[in-house]
C-alpha positions in Angstrom: 0.0 0.0 0.0 2.8 2.4 0.8 4.1 2.1 -2.8 0.7 3.2 -4.1 0.8 6.4 -2.1 4.4 7.3 -2.5 5.0 10.6 -4.2 1.5 12.0 -3.8 2.5 14.7 -1.4 3.9 17.0 -4.1 2.2 20.0 -5.6 -0.9 19.5 -7.7 -0.8 20.3 -11.4 -3.1 23.0 -12.7 -5.3 20.3 -14.2 -5.6 18.6 -10.8 -6.4 21.9 -9.1 -9.2 22.6 -11.7 -10.7 19.1 -11.2 -10.7 19.4 -7.4 -12.0 22.9 -7.4 -14.9 21.8 -9.6 -15.6 18.8 -7.5 -15.5 20.9 -4.3 -17.9 23.5 -5.7 -20.3 20.8 -6.8 -20.2 19.2 -3.4 -21.0 22.5 -1.7 -23.9 23.1 -4.0 -25.2 19.6 -3.3 -25.0 20.3 0.4 -26.8 23.6 -0.1 -29.6 21.8 -2.0 -30.1 19.4 0.8 -30.3 22.2 3.3 -32.7 24.2 1.2 -34.9 21.2 0.8 -35.0 20.7 4.6 -35.8 24.4 5.0 -38.6 24.2 2.4 -40.1 21.2 4.2 -40.4 23.4 7.3 -41.4 26.6 5.6 -43.9 28.9 7.2 -45.9 29.6 4.0 -46.4 27.8 0.7 -44.8 30.7 -1.1 -41.7 30.4 1.0 -41.5 26.7 0.4 -41.9 27.2 -3.4 -39.2 29.8 -3.5 -36.8 27.6 -1.6 -37.5 24.6 -3.8 -37.0 26.8 -6.9 -33.6 27.9 -5.6 -32.8 24.3 -4.9 -33.7 23.3 -8.4 -31.6 26.0 -9.9 -28.6 25.0 -7.8 -29.1 21.4 -8.6 -28.9 22.2 -12.3 -25.6 24.1 -11.7 -24.3 21.2 -9.7 -24.9 18.9 -12.6 -23.0 21.3 -14.9 -20.0 21.4 -12.6 -20.0 17.6 -12.2 -19.9 17.4 -16.0 -17.1 19.9 -16.3 -15.1 17.9 -13.7 -15.6 14.7 -15.7 -14.4 16.6 -18.8 -11.3 17.8 -16.9 -10.6 14.2 -15.7 -10.9 12.9 -19.2 -8.6 15.7 -20.4 -11.2 17.2 -22.7 -10.8 20.5 -20.8 -7.3 21.5 -19.9 -5.7 24.3 -17.8 -2.1 25.1 -18.5 -1.3 26.8 -15.1 -3.2 27.3 -11.9 -4.6 30.7 -11.0 -2.9 31.6 -7.7 
């Protein structure tokens, strides 16, 4: 097992940074959708519940886009030459 993880402590490439940034953003959005759904379930008015569900739906669509972009980066269909630091 040690041989498998040897050398993984170095700096990430720009491509890796892009992939992990996209994955992280999608995960945060996914968490937000779950929280908004819970808030909508406990909303005080139907209008409030509807608004929260609409926001959750819009965020869910963005999460799917970011997941798709992350897959494209992993497949090297989208490339970044250098990281923005």
